[in-house]
C-alpha positions in Angstrom: 0.0 0.0 0.0 1.3 3.5 -0.9 0.9 6.4 1.4 0.8 10.0 0.2 1.2 13.1 2.2 -1.3 15.9 2.5 -3.0 17.8 1.1 -5.5 15.4 -0.2 -8.2 17.9 -1.4 -8.1 20.1 -4.4 -9.8 23.5 -4.6 -11.0 22.9 -8.1 -9.5 26.2 -9.6 -6.2 26.3 -11.3 -4.1 29.4 -11.7 -5.1 29.6 -15.4 -8.8 29.3 -14.5 -8.5 32.2 -12.0 -6.6 34.4 -14.4 -9.2 33.8 -17.1 -11.9 34.6 -14.6 -10.3 38.0 -13.8 -9.9 38.7 -17.6 -13.6 37.9 -18.1 -14.4 40.2 -15.2 -12.5 43.0 -16.9 -14.4 42.6 -20.1 -17.1 45.1 -19.1 -14.5 47.8 -18.3 -12.6 46.9 -21.5 -15.8 47.2 -23.6 -16.7 50.5 -22.0 -13.2 51.8 -22.8 -13.6 50.9 -26.5 -17.1 52.3 -26.5 -16.0 55.7 -25.1 -12.4 56.0 -26.5 -12.8 54.1 -29.7 -10.0 52.3 -31.6 -7.3 53.9 -29.4 -8.5 51.9 -26.4 -8.6 48.6 -28.3 -5.2 49.2 -29.9 -3.7 49.9 -26.5 -5.2 46.8 -24.9 -4.0 44.5 -27.6 -0.6 46.1 -27.7 -0.1 45.8 -23.9 -1.4 42.2 -23.7 0.8 41.2 -26.6 3.8 43.1 -25.2 3.5 41.5 -21.8 3.2 38.0 -23.3 6.3 38.7 -25.6 8.4 40.0 -22.7 7.4 37.0 -20.5 8.4 34.6 -23.3 11.7 36.4 -23.7 12.4 36.4 -19.9 11.6 32.7 -19.7 13.9 31.9 -22.5 16.8 33.9 -21.0 16.2 32.3 -17.6 16.0 28.8 -19.1 12.5 28.2 -17.8 9.9 26.3 -19.7 7.7 28.3 -22.1 4.7 26.4 -20.8 4.5 29.0 -18.0 3.0 31.3 -20.5 -0.1 29.2 -20.5 -1.1 30.3 -17.0 -2.5 33.6 -18.4 -0.8 35.9 -15.9 1.1 37.8 -18.5 -2.0 38.5 -20.5 -3.8 39.6 -17.4 -1.0 41.9 -16.4 -1.1 43.5 -19.9 -4.8 44.0 -19.7 -4.7 45.6 -16.2 -1.7 47.8 -17.3 -3.5 49.0 -20.4 -6.6 49.9 -18.5 -4.5 52.3 -16.3 -3.2 54.2 -19.3 -4.4 57.5 -20.8 -5.8 57.1 -24.3 -2.8 59.1 -25.8 -0.1 56.8 -24.5 2.5 56.4 -27.3 3.3 52.8 -28.4 6.9 52.8 -27.2 5.8 54.0 -23.8 3.3 51.3 -23.5 5.8 48.6 -24.4 8.3 50.1 -22.0 5.7 49.7 -19.3 5.2 46.1 -20.3 8.9 45.5 -19.9 8.9 47.0 -16.5 5.8 45.1 -15.4 7.1 41.7 -16.6 10.8 41.8 -16.4 11.6 44.2 -13.6 8.5 43.7 -11.4 7.8 40.0 -11.9 10.4 37.7 -13.5 13.4 39.3 -11.8 11.9 38.0 -8.5 11.3 34.5 -9.7 8.0 34.8 -11.6 4.4 34.5 -10.6 4.0 34.0 -6.9 7.2 35.7 -5.9 6.8 39.3 -6.9 6.2 41.6 -3.9 4.5 44.4 -5.8 1.7 44.5 -8.3 3.5 44.5 -11.7 0.9 46.6 -13.6 0.9 49.3 -10.9 4.7 49.4 -10.7 4.8 49.9 -14.4 2.2 52.6 -14.3 4.0 54.5 -11.5 7.3 54.2 -13.3 5.8 55.8 -16.4 4.0 58.5 -14.5 7.2 59.5 -12.6 9.3 59.4 -15.8 6.9 60.9 -18.3 4.5 63.1 -16.2 3.3 65.1 -19.2 2.3 62.2 -21.5 0.8 60.2 -18.6 -1.5 63.0 -17.5 -3.0 63.8 -20.9 -6.7 62.8 -20.8 -9.3 62.6 -23.5 -13.0 63.4 -22.9 -15.0 60.4 -24.1 -17.1 60.8 -27.2 -15.8 64.4 -27.5 -13.3 64.6 -30.3 -13.7 67.8 -32.2 -10.2 67.6 -33.7 -9.9 63.9 -34.6 -12.2 60.9 -34.8 -11.4 58.2 -32.3 -13.6 55.8 -34.2 -11.4 56.2 -37.3 -9.0 53.3 -37.3 -6.6 55.1 -39.5 -6.4 58.2 -37.3 -6.2 56.1 -34.2 -3.2 54.1 -35.6 -1.5 57.4 -36.6 -2.1 58.8 -33.1 -0.7 55.7 -31.3 2.3 55.1 -33.5 3.2 58.6 -34.8 1.8 60.9 -32.2 -0.5 63.9 -32.4 1.9 65.7 -34.6 1.0 63.3 -37.4 -2.5 64.8 -37.4 -1.1 68.3 -37.1 -2.1 68.5 -33.4 -0.4 68.8 -30.0 -1.2 67.1 -26.8 -2.7 70.3 -25.3 -5.1 70.6 -28.3 -6.6 67.2 -27.5 -6.3 66.8 -23.8 -8.8 67.8 -21.1 -8.8 67.7 -17.3 -9.9 64.7 -15.2 -12.2 65.3 -12.3 -9.5 64.6 -9.7 -7.0 66.8 -11.6 -9.6 69.6 -11.9 -10.4 69.9 -8.2 -6.7 69.5 -7.2 -5.7 72.4 -9.6 -8.6 74.7 -8.7 -8.2 74.0 -5.0 -4.7 75.3 -5.1 -6.1 78.5 -6.6 -8.7 78.8 -3.9 -11.7 77.7 -6.0 -14.3 75.7 -4.0 -14.8 72.0 -5.0 -18.4 72.6 -6.2 -17.3 75.4 -8.5 -14.4 73.4 -9.8 -16.7 70.5 -10.7 -19.2 72.8 -12.2 -16.5 74.2 -14.6 -15.9 70.6 -15.7 -19.7 69.9 -16.1 -19.2 67.0 -13.7 -22.2 64.7 -12.9 -22.5 61.5 -10.9 -24.3 59.8 -13.8 -21.4 60.5 -16.1 -19.0 59.0 -13.5 -21.2 55.9 -13.1 -21.5 55.3 -16.9 -18.0 56.4 -17.9 -18.5 59.8 -19.7 -15.6 61.5 -18.1 -11.9 62.0 -18.8 -9.4 59.5 -17.3 -7.5 56.3 -18.0 -9.3 54.1 -20.5 -10.4 51.5 -17.9 -11.2 53.6 -14.9 -14.0 55.9 -16.1 -17.0 53.5 -16.0 -17.8 52.7 -12.3 -20.7 50.5 -13.3 -18.5 48.3 -15.6 -15.9 47.9 -12.9 -18.5 47.1 -10.3 -20.0 44.5 -12.6 -16.6 42.8 -12.9 -16.1 43.0 -9.1 -19.4 41.3 -8.5 -18.4 38.4 -10.8 -15.1 38.0 -8.9 -16.9 37.9 -5.6 -19.5 35.5 -6.9 -16.8 33.1 -8.2 -14.8 33.4 -4.9 -11.8 34.7 -6.8 -11.6 37.5 -4.3 -13.2 38.1 -0.8 -15.0 41.1 0.4 -12.4 42.1 3.0 -10.0 44.3 1.0 -12.5 46.0 -1.3 -14.9 46.9 1.5 -12.2 48.0 3.9 -10.6 50.1 1.2 -13.7 51.8 -0.1 -15.2 52.3 3.4 -12.0 54.0 4.6 -11.9 56.4 1.7 -15.7 57.2 2.1 -15.4 57.7 5.8 -12.5 60.1 5.6 -14.1 62.0 2.7 -17.4 62.2 4.7 -15.7 63.6 7.8 -13.6 66.2 6.1 -16.4 67.2 3.6 -18.6 67.8 6.7 -16.0 70.0 8.3 -15.1 72.0 5.1 -17.2 71.2 2.0 -15.6 74.0 0.0 -12.2 72.3 0.2 -12.9 68.6 0.5 -14.8 66.5 -2.1 -17.8 64.4 -0.9 -17.5 60.6 -0.4 -19.4 59.6 -3.6 -17.1 61.7 -5.7 -14.0 59.9 -4.3 -15.6 56.5 -4.7 -16.4 57.0 -8.4 -13.4 59.1 -9.4 -10.0 58.0 -10.8 -8.7 54.5 -10.4 -10.1 53.7 -7.0 -12.6 51.0 -8.0 -10.1 49.5 -10.5 -7.5 49.3 -7.7 -9.9 48.2 -4.9 -11.4 45.4 -6.9 -8.7 44.2 -9.2 -5.3 45.4 -8.0 -5.3 45.4 -4.2 -7.0 42.0 -4.2 -4.1 40.3 -6.2 -3.5 37.1 -4.1 0.2 37.3 -4.7 0.7 40.8 -3.3 -2.0 41.0 -0.6 -2.3 39.4 2.9 -3.6 35.9 3.3 -5.5 36.3 6.6 -8.9 38.0 7.0 -7.5 40.4 9.6 -4.5 41.2 7.4 -6.7 41.9 4.4 -8.9 44.3 6.4 -5.9 46.2 7.7 -4.4 46.2 4.2 -7.6 47.7 2.8 -7.7 50.3 5.5 -4.1 51.3 4.8 -4.8 51.5 1.1 -7.9 53.7 1.7 -6.0 56.0 4.1 -3.1 56.5 1.8 -5.3 57.0 -1.2 -7.3 59.8 0.4 -4.2 61.5 1.9 -2.3 61.5 -1.5 -5.4 62.7 -3.4 -6.0 65.5 -0.9 -2.5 66.7 0.0 -0.1 64.9 -2.4 1.5 66.3 -5.5 -0.5 63.8 -7.7 -4.2 64.0 -8.2 -4.6 60.2 -7.9 -3.3 58.2 -5.0 -4.8 54.7 -5.5 -1.9 53.2 -7.4 0.7 54.6 -5.0 -1.3 53.4 -2.0 -1.6 49.8 -3.2 2.1 49.5 -4.0 3.2 51.1 -0.7 0.9 48.7 1.2 2.3 45.8 -0.9 5.5 46.4 1.0 3.8 45.7 4.3 2.2 42.4 3.3 5.0 40.2 4.7 4.5 41.9 8.1 0.8 41.3 8.0 1.3 37.7 7.1 3.9 37.2 9.9 2.2 38.9 12.8 -1.5 38.3 12.0 -1.4 34.6 11.1 -3.8 32.5 13.2 -2.6 30.6 16.2 -1.8 27.0 15.5 -4.4 24.7 17.2 -3.1 23.3 20.5 -0.3 25.9 20.8 -0.2 28.7 23.4 -2.3 26.9 26.0 -1.6 26.0 29.6 1.6 24.0 30.3 
């Protein structure tokens, strides 16, 4: 008789299955991106997914690891997540540079999937933002393109691979302010939040649907929430991190908006603005870079929410969600070490 060691049960979900589930959950946000930003969004998504897969294959070959690892779908998912964090005007070479940073410097250099301490897509996005702040903060108002047609494949290809100059335009001629950027800029000039949003013609309905400027995958709150519900229903993620994250941002926003509504945006604005929902549902919940215990997940989410609100309100960048998640990723080993459950039978009377 042969004896085998535990575990004897299988959870039923492979890594590939989980990755594919997350990709499916991102389809509503991806479809909304294409609907509002046209061919530019689709081209960026395909370029980033293909770029991440190519860099993963190259890294695996250089490290002498089997190419079968590509089949787990993690590189494609990283490319999709990274693409959804990008402005519509991101040049092709910058997108591919981000893919290299995400796969080679943020993932494979640590040993591949399961060993990276930081979310690769967010590390790449932060690296590009810090290195190319002008290009990475140029937003396009959805369905409003008086100077070029985003639903023209030819013009979109020109814009992606040759830049606005190929159409006789400059970034400033095409770009518009995001809601977070608008209130940050106007606040520094002493303009109340309500007046700043009125200048932008902001509405909660537009934020829910996706008719506002921002990165291609973050503007439609409804699409992101639909994907989050699927992940929760499929038990790919748990409620701990998203709820703690969003509740912390909402609570801080509510407190300070009550104290001084002229200077602090209300909770609903913060919840629907920028990349908060994308980070809370899809980035912060990454099982590789988030805590494993329920208590750790809740504290992780609270930390993400606190840092997001502080950076948005007082930091130099309008958006703080991506910085918050990466900074909290660094604390995950501490959460897992000190918040792990007590082993049954240990710590009792002797």
